[in-house]
C-alpha positions as CSV (number, residue, x, y, z in Angstrom):
1,M,19.8,-17.8,8.8
2,I,21.6,-14.6,9.5
3,I,21.5,-13.7,5.8
4,E,17.9,-14.3,5.4
5,L,17.1,-12.2,8.5
6,L,19.2,-9.4,7.1
7,K,17.2,-9.7,3.8
8,A,13.9,-9.5,5.9
9,V,15.1,-6.2,7.5
10,F,16.0,-4.9,4.0
11,F,12.4,-6.0,2.8
12,G,10.8,-4.2,5.8
13,I,12.7,-1.1,5.3
14,V,11.5,-0.9,1.6
15,E,8.1,-1.4,2.7
16,G,8.2,1.2,5.4
17,I,9.5,3.7,3.0
18,T,7.5,3.0,-0.2
19,E,4.1,2.2,1.4
20,W,3.4,5.8,2.2
21,L,5.3,7.7,-0.5
22,P,3.3,7.6,-3.6
23,V,6.0,5.3,-5.6
24,S,4.3,1.9,-5.1
25,S,5.3,-0.5,-2.4
26,T,4.2,-3.6,-4.2
27,G,6.0,-2.6,-7.2
28,H,9.2,-2.2,-5.2
29,L,8.8,-5.3,-3.4
30,I,8.2,-7.4,-6.6
31,L,11.5,-5.8,-8.2
32,L,13.2,-6.4,-4.8
33,D,12.3,-10.1,-5.0
34,E,13.7,-10.3,-8.3
35,L,16.9,-9.0,-7.1
36,L,17.1,-10.3,-3.4
37,R,15.3,-13.5,-3.3
38,L,14.4,-14.8,0.3
39,E,15.2,-18.4,0.8
40,V,13.4,-19.5,4.0
41,A,12.7,-23.1,2.8
42,P,14.4,-23.8,-0.5
43,E,13.9,-27.6,0.2
44,L,10.0,-27.2,-0.2
45,G,10.4,-26.2,-3.6
46,A,9.1,-23.3,-6.0
47,V,5.5,-23.6,-5.3
48,F,6.0,-23.0,-1.5
49,A,8.3,-20.1,-2.4
50,E,5.7,-18.6,-4.7
51,E,3.0,-19.0,-2.2
52,Y,5.0,-17.7,0.8
53,M,6.2,-14.5,-1.0
54,S,2.7,-13.8,-2.3
55,M,1.6,-13.8,1.4
56,F,4.8,-12.2,2.9
57,E,4.6,-9.1,0.5
58,V,1.1,-8.1,1.7
59,V,1.2,-9.2,5.4
60,I,4.3,-7.1,6.2
61,Q,1.9,-4.2,5.4
62,L,0.5,-4.8,8.8
63,G,3.7,-3.6,10.4
64,A,3.6,-0.4,8.3
65,I,-0.1,0.1,9.1
66,M,0.4,-0.1,12.9
67,A,2.6,2.9,12.6
68,V,-0.5,5.0,11.4
69,V,-2.4,3.7,14.4
70,V,0.3,4.8,16.6
71,I,0.9,8.4,15.2
72,F,-2.7,9.2,14.7
73,F,-4.2,7.2,17.7
74,G,-5.5,10.3,19.5
75,K,-7.3,11.4,16.2
76,L,-8.6,7.9,15.4
77,N,-9.6,6.7,18.9
78,P,-13.4,7.4,19.4
79,F,-13.3,6.3,23.0
80,A,-10.8,8.7,24.4
81,L,-12.1,10.0,27.7
82,S,-10.4,13.4,27.1
83,K,-12.8,13.9,24.1
84,S,-16.0,15.9,24.3
85,K,-19.2,14.2,23.1
86,A,-19.1,16.3,19.8
87,E,-15.4,15.2,19.4
88,R,-16.3,11.6,19.8
89,R,-19.1,12.0,17.4
90,D,-16.7,13.5,14.8
91,T,-14.2,10.6,15.2
92,W,-17.0,8.2,14.5
93,T,-18.0,10.3,11.4
94,L,-14.3,10.2,10.2
95,W,-14.5,6.4,10.7
96,F,-17.7,6.0,8.7
97,K,-16.1,8.0,5.9
98,I,-13.2,5.7,5.9
99,A,-15.5,2.7,5.7
100,V,-17.1,4.2,2.6
101,A,-13.8,4.8,1.0
102,S,-13.1,1.0,1.5
103,I,-16.2,-0.1,-0.5
104,P,-14.8,0.1,-4.1
105,A,-11.4,-1.7,-3.3
106,A,-13.3,-4.4,-1.4
107,L,-15.6,-5.0,-4.3
108,I,-12.9,-5.2,-6.9
109,G,-10.2,-6.9,-4.7
110,I,-12.5,-9.5,-3.3
111,V,-15.5,-10.0,-5.5
112,G,-13.7,-9.0,-8.7
113,D,-10.8,-11.3,-8.0
114,K,-13.0,-14.3,-7.5
115,L,-15.1,-13.7,-10.5
116,L,-11.9,-13.4,-12.7
117,E,-10.4,-16.5,-11.2
118,K,-13.6,-18.5,-11.8
119,A,-13.8,-17.1,-15.4
120,T,-10.1,-17.6,-16.3
121,G,-8.5,-19.9,-13.9
122,R,-6.1,-17.2,-12.7
123,D,-6.7,-14.4,-10.2
124,I,-5.7,-10.8,-10.8
125,D,-2.3,-11.5,-9.4
126,G,-1.7,-14.2,-11.8
127,W,-2.6,-11.9,-14.7
128,I,-1.0,-8.5,-13.8
129,Y,2.1,-9.2,-11.5
130,N,5.1,-8.9,-13.7
131,W,7.8,-6.2,-14.5
132,A,6.2,-4.8,-17.6
133,V,3.1,-3.9,-15.7
134,V,5.0,-2.4,-12.8
135,A,7.2,-0.3,-15.2
136,T,4.3,1.0,-17.3
137,A,2.3,1.8,-14.1
138,L,5.3,3.7,-12.6
139,I,5.8,5.8,-15.7
140,F,2.2,6.5,-16.5
141,Y,1.3,7.7,-13.0
142,G,4.4,9.5,-12.8
143,V,3.5,11.6,-15.6
144,L,0.0,12.1,-14.1
145,F,1.4,13.3,-11.0
146,I,3.5,16.0,-12.7
147,V,0.6,17.2,-14.8
148,V,-2.1,17.2,-12.0
149,E,0.3,18.9,-9.6
150,K,1.0,21.8,-12.1
151,W,-2.8,22.0,-13.0
152,Q,-3.9,21.9,-9.3
153,D,-1.4,24.6,-8.3
154,K,-3.5,27.1,-10.4
155,R,-6.8,26.2,-8.7
156,A,-8.1,27.0,-5.3
157,V,-8.1,24.3,-2.6
158,R,-11.6,23.2,-1.8
159,V,-10.8,21.0,1.1
160,D,-7.9,21.8,3.7
161,R,-8.5,19.1,6.5
162,A,-9.0,15.4,6.4
163,E,-11.9,15.8,8.7
164,D,-13.8,17.9,6.2
165,I,-13.6,15.5,3.4
166,S,-17.2,14.5,2.4
167,Y,-18.8,11.2,2.1
168,R,-18.8,11.7,-1.8
169,D,-15.2,12.7,-1.7
170,A,-14.4,9.6,0.5
171,L,-16.1,7.4,-2.1
172,L,-14.3,8.8,-5.1
173,M,-11.0,8.4,-3.2
174,G,-12.0,4.9,-2.7
175,G,-12.6,4.3,-6.4
176,F,-9.0,5.7,-7.0
177,Q,-7.7,3.5,-4.3
178,A,-9.2,0.4,-6.2
179,L,-6.8,1.3,-9.0
180,S,-3.8,0.4,-6.9
181,I,-4.8,-3.4,-7.5
182,V,-2.5,-2.9,-10.5
183,P,1.2,-3.4,-9.2
184,G,3.3,-0.2,-9.7
185,T,0.4,2.1,-9.2
186,S,0.7,2.8,-5.4
187,R,-2.3,2.8,-3.1
188,S,-1.4,6.0,-1.4
189,G,-0.2,7.4,-4.9
190,S,-3.6,6.7,-6.5
191,T,-5.7,8.1,-3.6
192,I,-3.6,11.1,-3.3
193,L,-3.7,11.9,-7.0
194,G,-7.4,11.4,-7.1
195,A,-7.8,13.7,-4.2
196,R,-5.8,16.3,-5.7
197,T,-8.1,16.5,-8.8
198,M,-10.9,16.9,-6.5
199,G,-9.4,20.0,-4.9
200,I,-8.2,18.5,-1.7
201,S,-5.0,19.8,-0.2
202,R,-1.8,17.8,-0.3
203,S,-1.8,17.3,3.6
204,A,-5.4,16.3,3.9
205,A,-5.1,13.9,0.9
206,A,-2.1,12.4,2.4
207,E,-3.5,11.9,5.9
208,F,-6.9,10.5,4.7
209,S,-5.0,8.3,2.4
210,F,-3.1,7.0,5.5
211,F,-6.4,6.2,7.3
212,M,-7.9,4.4,4.3
213,G,-5.0,2.1,4.4
214,I,-6.0,0.7,7.7
215,P,-8.9,-1.4,6.6
216,A,-7.4,-1.9,3.0
217,M,-4.1,-3.3,4.3
218,A,-5.6,-5.1,7.2
219,G,-8.1,-6.8,4.9
220,G,-5.7,-7.5,2.2
221,S,-3.2,-9.1,4.9
222,L,-6.0,-11.2,6.4
223,I,-7.1,-12.6,2.8
224,K,-3.5,-13.4,1.9
225,A,-2.7,-15.0,5.3
226,L,-5.9,-17.2,5.1
227,G,-5.0,-18.1,1.5
228,F,-1.5,-19.3,2.6
229,F,-2.9,-21.2,5.4
230,D,-5.5,-22.9,3.1
231,Y,-2.3,-23.9,0.8
232,V,-0.4,-25.0,3.7
233,A,-3.4,-27.4,5.0
234,E,-4.1,-28.7,1.5
235,S,-0.4,-29.3,0.7
236,G,0.5,-30.6,4.0
237,V,3.8,-28.9,4.0
238,S,5.4,-28.0,7.5
239,V,6.3,-24.3,7.4
240,P,9.7,-23.8,9.1
241,A,10.3,-21.5,12.0
242,L,12.5,-19.4,9.9
243,A,9.6,-18.5,7.6
244,W,7.8,-17.1,10.5
245,I,10.7,-15.3,12.0
246,V,11.4,-13.7,8.7
247,L,7.9,-12.4,8.5
248,I,8.0,-10.9,12.0
249,V,11.3,-9.2,11.5
250,A,10.2,-7.8,8.2
251,S,6.9,-6.4,9.7
252,A,8.8,-5.1,12.7
253,S,11.3,-3.3,10.3
254,A,8.4,-1.9,8.3
255,F,6.7,-0.6,11.5
256,A,9.8,1.3,12.7
257,V,10.6,2.9,9.3
258,S,7.1,3.8,8.8
259,L,7.0,6.0,12.0
260,F,9.7,8.1,10.4
261,V,8.4,8.1,6.8
262,I,4.8,9.2,7.7
263,R,6.1,12.1,9.7
264,F,8.6,13.1,6.9
265,L,5.6,13.0,4.3
266,M,3.4,15.2,6.5
267,D,6.0,17.8,6.7
268,F,7.4,17.4,3.1
269,V,3.8,18.1,1.6
270,K,3.4,21.3,3.4
271,K,6.3,22.8,1.5
272,H,6.8,20.8,-1.7
273,S,4.7,19.4,-4.5
274,F,4.1,15.6,-5.2
275,A,5.7,16.3,-8.8
276,L,9.0,15.1,-7.3
277,F,7.7,11.6,-6.8
278,G,6.3,11.7,-10.3
279,V,9.9,12.3,-11.6
280,Y,11.2,9.5,-9.4
281,R,8.5,7.1,-10.7
282,I,9.4,7.8,-14.4
283,I,13.2,7.3,-13.7
284,L,12.5,4.0,-11.9
285,G,10.1,2.8,-14.5
286,V,12.7,3.4,-17.3
287,A,15.3,1.9,-15.2
288,V,13.1,-1.3,-14.6
289,I,12.5,-1.6,-18.4
290,A,16.1,-1.2,-19.2
291,Y,17.1,-3.9,-16.6
292,F,14.7,-6.6,-17.8
293,L,15.5,-6.0,-21.3
294,I,19.3,-6.1,-21.1
295,R,19.7,-8.8,-18.3
């Protein structure tokens, strides 16, 4: 039990770091699962393990997203008595923009996923969750980060604050967020990359990307949790207490680490380019290819 709890802490740390940096948390968790498998109920077989990990890797994001709520609570709370009527109105406007930005990912992640499963018998996860896709996405978007950052540095910033992002910008960033359905892409990475091509500053792009993550990750977690509960009900398996404890420990670890990483990234982007993350992605992608080809 102690070993599995330590693994859970490590999974939470990786989630807390990679969720907010544009390096793909899902890609890292898929690779981590390959190297450090959780064994919460080996007696229940491979199907249970697969269903549990599919849910686990998404639901622990709730811990990470709670860090955004805590850090930006003042800005995101439209009911604060300390805010003027105009400030409360501006907060609601920000939430409406976040809602608009969530539309593309919701359509592809929910509607598209169901249509694909109905047509082919496999959902999106079944088609693209593998090391080859992760490695390709890591390298491809790594190159894009380097190219876009060099190109954008020569252009004037059009939007410098998250609050000034328009509804049109929000919808376009939502379209880029939908690309993160491909593992290895990175939800924050794709939205930040898209925002940079639109002339949005690094700090505004990162901050609004954090806000977009609240409905995206909460919705994704809910869907995965419900899917797991359906599997449990249909199969009649009894989920051991260790499985729930591991999930809670990993989520708590992700929350704690995210508190530091979010603040780090907001300070980092004021002085540095996202191109450094592009270099990291390329190196990791090459390492992934090498590992799976020679293992």
